[in-house]
C-alpha positions, 0 to 999 in steps of 0.5 A: 170064281169071285162068287166062290171066293166070297162064299168061302170067306163068308163061311170062314167068317161065320166059323170064326165068330161062332165062339170068339171067346174060345178063339181068344183064350186059345190065342192067349199066352197064358191059360185061364184058371179054367173055363166054364161053359154056360148053356141056357136055352128054352128048347128041351133038346138043346143039349143035343147040339150044345154038348157036342159043341162043348166037347169040340171046344174043350178039345180045342182048348186042351190042345193048347192048354192040356191041364185046363179045368173045364166045367159046363153049367146048364140051367134052361129047359134043356137040363131036363134031358139029363134026368135019369129017367131019360137015359135009356130012351130017345135021349140015350145018346145025350146021356152017353155024351154027358158021361163022356164029358165026365170021362174027359174030366169036364164037370157037368152041372144042372140047376136044382132051383130050376129042376124043382120048378118042375117037381124034380129033386137032385136024386132024379139026375144020374150020378154023372150030373152034379146038381148045383143048388143054384146054377147062377151061383155055381157060375159065379163061384167058378168066375171067382176062381178065375174061370172064363165064362163062355156062353154056348150058342147055337151056330148059325145055319 
C-alpha cells in the first residue's frame, strides 16, 4: 500500500512539474497579454511530441482564459518537418496538427535564418506556417507585447 501511494505521488509530481509555467499562468487572477511557446530541439521529429503538447497546454490555458492569444515559435532542426514537401509523406500527421493549430487561432512560426542554413526559403513552407525573419526576434516581439514565454520541453518518461 505504501509503495503504491509513493508511486502515485511521484507520478503526480512529475505531471505537475512537466510545464509549471502553464500551471502558474492558469492560477493567476488575470490573463497575460498572450503566451508564446518556444520549441527548439535538435531532433527533426521533435514536433511529433511538441505540437500535441502545445495543443494540450493551449486547451488548458483557454479553458481558463478563452480569448488568450497564443503563438508557437519553433527554430531548431524540428522546424524542417514543417517544409511543404513533407506534408504528404510520413509527416502528414504533423502537418495536420499544424493546420489544426491554425484552426484554433494559434500562430505557428519557423525561423527563416535557420531555414536558410539548409538552403530553404520561406516559399518552401506551407501557408499555415509563418516564416519569421528571425525566430529569436519574433519571440522578443511577443515578449515586448506582454506575452509570457513558455519553453516546451519533452515530458520525462
